[in-house]
C-alpha positions in Angstrom: -0.2 -0.1 0.0 1.1 3.3 -0.9 -1.3 5.7 -0.7 -4.2 6.1 1.2 -6.9 5.9 -1.9 -5.7 2.0 -2.2 -7.7 0.8 0.4 -11.1 2.2 -0.8 -12.0 3.8 1.9 -15.8 5.8 2.7 -16.0 9.2 1.1 -16.1 10.7 4.5 -13.3 8.9 5.8 -11.5 9.6 2.4 -12.2 13.4 2.7 -10.8 13.3 6.7 -7.5 11.7 5.1 -7.3 14.6 3.1 -8.0 17.5 5.5 -5.9 16.1 8.1 -3.0 16.1 5.3 -2.4 12.1 5.2 -1.3 11.3 1.7 1.2 7.9 1.8 0.8 6.1 5.1 3.8 5.3 6.8 5.2 1.6 7.3 3.5 0.4 10.6 0.3 2.3 8.4 1.2 0.4 5.4 1.8 -2.9 7.1 -1.4 -2.9 9.7 -3.8 -1.3 8.1 -4.8 -3.7 5.0 -4.2 -6.6 7.4 -7.2 -5.1 10.3 -9.3 -4.0 7.5 -9.4 -8.4 6.4 -10.3 -8.8 9.9 -7.3 -10.3 11.7 -6.4 -9.9 15.3 -2.7 -8.0 14.8 0.5 -7.8 16.5 1.8 -4.0 15.9 5.5 -3.3 16.7 7.2 -0.4 16.1 8.9 2.5 17.6 7.1 5.2 19.3 6.5 8.5 16.9 5.4 6.1 13.8 1.9 6.8 13.3 0.5 3.6 15.0 -2.8 5.5 16.1 -4.0 6.3 12.6 -2.7 2.1 12.1 -5.8 1.0 14.5 -7.7 4.0 13.8 -8.6 4.2 10.3 -9.4 0.6 10.1 -11.7 0.6 13.0 -13.4 3.5 11.6 -14.5 2.1 8.3 -15.8 -1.0 10.5 -17.7 1.2 12.2 -19.1 3.1 9.5 -19.5 -0.3 7.6 -21.3 -2.2 10.5 -23.7 0.6 12.6 -24.5 -1.9 15.3 -20.8 -2.2 16.4 -18.4 -0.7 18.8 -15.2 -0.2 20.5 -12.8 0.0 22.7 -9.2 1.5 22.7 -7.5 1.0 26.4 -4.4 2.9 27.1 -2.1 3.2 30.3 -2.1 7.4 30.8 -4.8 9.9 30.9 -2.2 12.0 28.0 -2.7 8.3 25.8 -6.6 8.9 26.0 -6.1 12.5 25.1 -4.1 12.2 22.4 -5.7 9.1 20.8 -9.5 10.5 21.1 -7.9 14.2 19.0 -6.7 11.9 16.8 -9.9 9.6 16.3 -12.4 12.8 16.4 -10.3 14.6 13.5 -10.9 11.3 11.5 -14.3 11.1 12.5 -15.4 14.7 11.6 -17.1 13.7 8.5 -18.9 11.2 10.0 -20.5 12.7 13.4 -22.5 9.3 14.1 -19.9 7.7 15.6 -19.6 9.0 19.0 -16.4 9.0 20.9 -16.3 8.9 25.1 -13.6 9.0 27.0 -13.4 7.7 30.4 -10.0 8.2 32.8 -9.0 8.9 36.1 -9.1 12.3 37.6 -12.4 13.0 36.1 -15.8 12.7 38.2 -17.3 9.6 37.7 -21.2 10.8 37.5 -20.5 12.9 34.2 -18.6 10.4 32.6 -21.7 7.4 33.4 -24.2 10.3 31.5 -21.6 10.1 29.0 -21.9 6.5 28.4 -25.6 6.8 29.8 -25.6 8.4 26.2 -24.2 5.4 24.2 -20.9 5.5 22.4 -19.5 3.8 19.5 -15.5 4.1 20.6 -15.0 4.1 24.2 -11.5 4.9 25.1 -10.1 4.3 28.6 -7.3 3.6 31.0 -7.6 0.3 33.1 -8.6 1.3 36.5 -11.3 3.2 35.9 -12.9 1.2 33.2 -12.9 -1.8 36.3 -14.7 1.5 38.8 -17.4 1.7 35.7 -17.8 -2.4 35.0 -18.4 -2.9 38.3 -21.6 -0.4 37.9 -22.7 -1.2 34.9 -21.4 -4.7 34.0 -23.0 -4.8 30.7 -21.1 -1.8 29.3 -19.1 -4.1 26.4 -21.6 -6.3 25.4 -21.9 -4.3 22.2 -18.1 -4.1 21.4 -16.4 -6.6 18.7 -13.0 -4.3 18.1 -10.5 -3.8 21.1 -7.8 -2.1 21.2 -4.4 -2.1 23.9 -2.3 0.8 22.7 1.2 0.9 24.2 0.6 -2.7 25.7 4.3 -2.9 27.7 3.6 0.6 29.3 0.1 -1.0 30.7 2.0 -3.7 32.5 5.1 -1.3 33.8 2.5 0.8 35.1 1.1 -2.6 37.4 -2.2 -2.7 35.6 -2.1 -6.9 34.9 -4.7 -7.0 37.5 -7.3 -4.6 36.4 -6.8 -6.2 32.9 -7.8 -9.2 34.5 -11.0 -8.4 35.5 -12.1 -6.9 32.0 -11.1 -9.7 30.2 -14.5 -12.2 31.6 -16.7 -8.8 30.7 -15.2 -8.8 26.7 -17.2 -10.6 23.6 -15.5 -14.4 23.1 -16.3 -13.2 19.7 -14.0 -10.2 18.6 -11.1 -8.2 16.9 -8.4 -8.3 19.0 -5.2 -5.5 17.8 -2.2 -5.3 20.8 0.3 -2.1 19.8 3.5 -1.6 21.3 6.9 -0.4 21.2 8.9 -3.7 22.6 8.0 -6.7 23.2 9.2 -8.5 27.0 7.4 -11.9 27.3 4.9 -10.4 29.9 3.1 -9.3 26.1 4.1 -12.6 24.5 2.0 -14.4 27.6 -0.5 -11.3 27.3 -1.6 -11.6 23.1 -1.4 -15.5 23.6 -4.8 -15.0 26.2 -6.5 -12.2 24.1 -5.2 -12.7 20.6 -6.7 -15.6 17.8 -3.7 -16.3 14.8 -2.9 -12.6 15.0 -0.5 -11.5 12.4 2.4 -10.0 13.0 4.0 -6.7 11.8 7.1 -5.0 13.1 8.7 -1.8 11.6 12.2 -1.2 12.2 13.7 -2.5 15.5 12.1 -2.6 18.7 13.7 -0.9 21.5 15.9 1.5 19.5 15.4 5.0 19.4 14.1 7.1 15.4 17.7 7.8 13.5 16.7 10.6 13.1 17.1 12.1 17.2 20.9 13.5 17.7 22.0 11.2 21.5 24.8 12.9 23.6 25.1 12.3 27.2 27.1 14.2 29.8 29.1 12.9 33.0 28.4 15.2 35.8 27.6 16.5 39.7 24.8 15.7 40.7 24.8 19.2 42.6 25.1 20.9 39.0 22.6 19.3 37.2 20.6 23.2 37.7 23.2 25.2 36.2 24.2 22.6 33.2 20.3 22.3 32.0 19.4 26.5 32.5 22.6 26.5 30.3 21.4 23.7 28.0 17.8 25.6 27.7 19.2 28.8 26.4 21.5 27.4 24.1 18.7 25.8 22.2 15.8 27.0 20.5 12.6 25.0 19.9 10.4 23.4 22.7 12.2 21.2 25.1 10.8 18.2 27.1 12.7 17.6 30.2 12.2 14.3 32.4 13.1 14.3 36.1 12.7 11.2 38.1 10.0 12.0 41.3 7.1 14.6 41.3 8.7 17.0 44.3 12.1 17.0 42.0 9.7 18.0 39.0 8.6 20.9 40.8 12.1 21.9 42.3 13.4 21.6 38.7 10.4 23.7 37.0 10.6 26.2 39.9 14.1 27.3 39.2 13.4 27.5 35.9 10.8 30.4 35.7 13.0 32.2 37.9 15.3 33.1 35.3 11.9 33.9 33.3 11.1 30.6 30.8 8.0 29.6 30.3 7.6 26.4 32.0 4.6 23.9 32.4 4.9 20.9 34.6 2.8 17.4 34.2 3.0 14.7 36.8 0.7 12.4 39.0 -0.4 14.8 42.0 -1.7 17.0 39.4 -5.0 17.2 38.8 -6.6 16.1 35.3 -7.6 19.7 34.3 -3.6 21.1 35.4 -2.6 18.1 33.5 -4.6 19.2 30.3 -4.0 23.0 30.8 0.1 21.9 30.6 0.3 20.1 27.6 -1.9 22.9 26.2 0.5 25.6 26.8 3.1 22.9 26.0 1.1 22.1 22.4 0.4 25.5 22.0 3.8 27.0 22.6 2.4 29.3 25.4 5.0 27.4 27.5 9.1 26.8 25.5 9.5 24.2 28.5 7.5 20.5 29.9 9.0 19.9 32.9 7.5 15.6 33.3 7.5 12.6 35.1 7.8 9.3 32.9 4.1 9.8 32.9 4.3 11.6 29.9 7.1 9.2 28.3 4.5 8.1 26.1 1.0 9.8 24.9 2.2 12.8 24.5 2.1 13.3 20.2 3.6 16.8 20.1 5.6 17.2 16.7 7.5 20.8 17.7 9.2 19.1 20.3 12.7 19.6 19.1 14.5 18.5 22.7 14.2 15.9 25.4 16.8 16.1 28.4 16.7 13.6 30.4 17.6 15.6 34.1 17.3 11.9 36.0 17.7 8.7 34.0 15.0 6.2 33.9 15.1 3.6 36.4 14.0 0.7 33.1 16.1 0.9 29.9 12.8 1.0 27.4 11.8 4.0 29.3 15.2 5.8 27.8 14.2 5.0 24.1 10.0 6.0 25.4 11.4 10.0 26.4 13.5 10.7 24.1 10.7 9.4 21.4 8.6 12.9 22.0 11.0 14.3 19.7 12.0 13.5 15.8 7.9 12.7 15.4 7.1 11.8 12.2 10.4 12.0 10.4 11.4 15.5 11.7 14.3 15.7 13.5 15.6 16.1 17.1 18.2 16.1 20.2 17.7 14.2 23.0 20.4 15.5 26.4 20.8 12.8 29.0 22.3 13.6 32.5 24.4 11.2 34.5 25.6 11.7 37.6 27.5 9.2 40.2 24.7 7.8 41.3 23.2 6.8 38.0 26.3 5.1 36.3 24.9 1.8 36.4 21.1 2.4 34.7 22.9 4.3 32.0 24.8 1.1 31.5 22.0 -1.0 31.4 20.5 1.7 29.1 23.8 1.4 26.8 23.3 -2.3 26.6 20.2 -1.9 25.1 21.6 0.6 22.8 24.5 -1.5 21.9 22.9 -4.3 20.5 21.9 -2.5 17.6 24.7 0.1 17.1 22.4 3.1 18.6 24.8 4.3 21.5 25.5 8.1 22.3 28.1 10.3 22.1 29.2 10.6 26.3 31.1 14.0 27.1 32.5 14.5 30.5 31.9 17.7 33.4 32.4 16.8 36.5 33.5 18.7 39.3 37.0 20.7 39.4 36.4 21.4 35.6 35.1 25.7 35.3 31.3 25.7 36.1 29.2 26.1 33.1 27.2 28.8 34.3 30.7 30.6 33.4 30.8 29.2 29.9 29.8 30.9 26.8 26.1 30.2 27.5 26.5 33.1 29.5 27.2 35.7 26.8 24.0 36.3 24.4 24.4 34.7 21.1 20.3 35.4 20.0 19.8 31.8 20.2 18.8 31.8 23.9 17.1 33.7 26.6 19.1 36.4 28.6 19.5 35.1 32.5 17.7 37.9 34.9 19.9 40.0 37.1 19.2 38.2 40.9 21.0 40.1 44.0 23.2 38.2 46.0 25.2 34.7 44.3 23.5 33.1 41.8 22.4 29.3 42.2 25.2 26.9 42.9 27.7 29.7 43.0 30.4 30.8 45.4 31.7 34.1 45.7 32.8 34.6 48.8 35.8 33.0 50.3 35.1 31.0 53.5 37.4 32.1 56.1 38.8 30.0 58.5 37.3 30.3 62.1 39.5 31.7 65.2 40.5 29.3 67.8 38.9 31.0 70.5 41.4 31.2 73.8 40.1 28.6 75.5 39.7 24.7 75.8 36.7 22.1 76.9 37.5 19.8 79.2 34.8 17.8 81.0 32.1 19.8 79.8 33.5 23.2 81.3 35.7 26.2 79.9 38.6 26.5 80.8 41.2 30.1 80.0 44.5 29.0 78.7 45.9 31.6 80.4 45.4 30.8 84.2 45.6 27.3 84.1 43.5 25.8 87.0 45.1 23.3 90.1 45.0 19.7 89.3 42.5 18.8 92.2 39.6 20.9 91.1 36.7 18.6 89.9 33.8 20.0 87.6 30.3 19.1 87.5 28.5 17.9 84.3 25.2 19.5 83.5 
């Protein structure tokens, strides 16, 4: 398949694709769509950012147009990915308003979601945990579903959704078409596929667990207390939107606060943010009112923003495969992108695991050294305006991380402590005096 016109899709769907600017399918779309339209169960393996949503969305909508009584469900690991999938589906169904899409995710009121479900749906996009909540109240929710999609299946298992998936299995009709999409294929995914899929067609595009070739990967060995300074210099030296990954929710807030103190526009997303706050952060980053998005691994998947030019790993991920997903937020849809990872002394083992993963496929990043003892990077050329960065505002007192004033050693006192009391050196006391302890 070289063009979408070869698929003989309904005129309304063809028109929607035209409005979206879809002309030639990506490799995963070219291989997956015909197989799904023929009715096969499917395992789709591809690098992140290769167009997997349209790979299952196009044949799904084609099926729903042809079968008015049919409905479909898409399971995703995160709220952000659920919203991202919904946006693509709404674009694909803009000429088919009868295909109603409902989203049920955590962080939103159950009652409002129940009202949406009661109105009816043709496509249900859900996170596993919230779907289980609804199934407990309405067991027949999935009775009419005859197409099931599990997107980012490996991530769902990584996030501990296996128990919820086991609760969902019995509610799925036995007669259905099941599609499983993933960027990696661990043993757990193979076991899941054996349970859910029947004689699936396996489609694989590119190398699994390897970043796309258009990402220029770099890493720097650095002391942990230098990370803020280096991050600020890297931001100033770069152009375009930047996604910064941080290990914990608290550290994410601290890094964002540091960057904001220098006048940078920063959005923040992590698990402690409400759904409304998370939506606003994504919207601000997508519309470029915020140049930087500081995030935990909650944003490692499900954020498909084409203009992300740089990914900076302020902290390394705990799981090597998450490195691939993180930096896969850049170089989307054939664009170029850059990634930079900080490697502190307590992250050396994590970096070795990442190198092992990448070395197998010949995708090792270049690594430089910026350990303590060398000139601090804040005093380097990034401090001078080159027209590419934002000028650091003047601050009273020393800059964060600097030590401009030498600390003078304290003068030794003219006395010493003996047995809990002060004794003057000038007038030695008789040896037979005893001191009380207080």
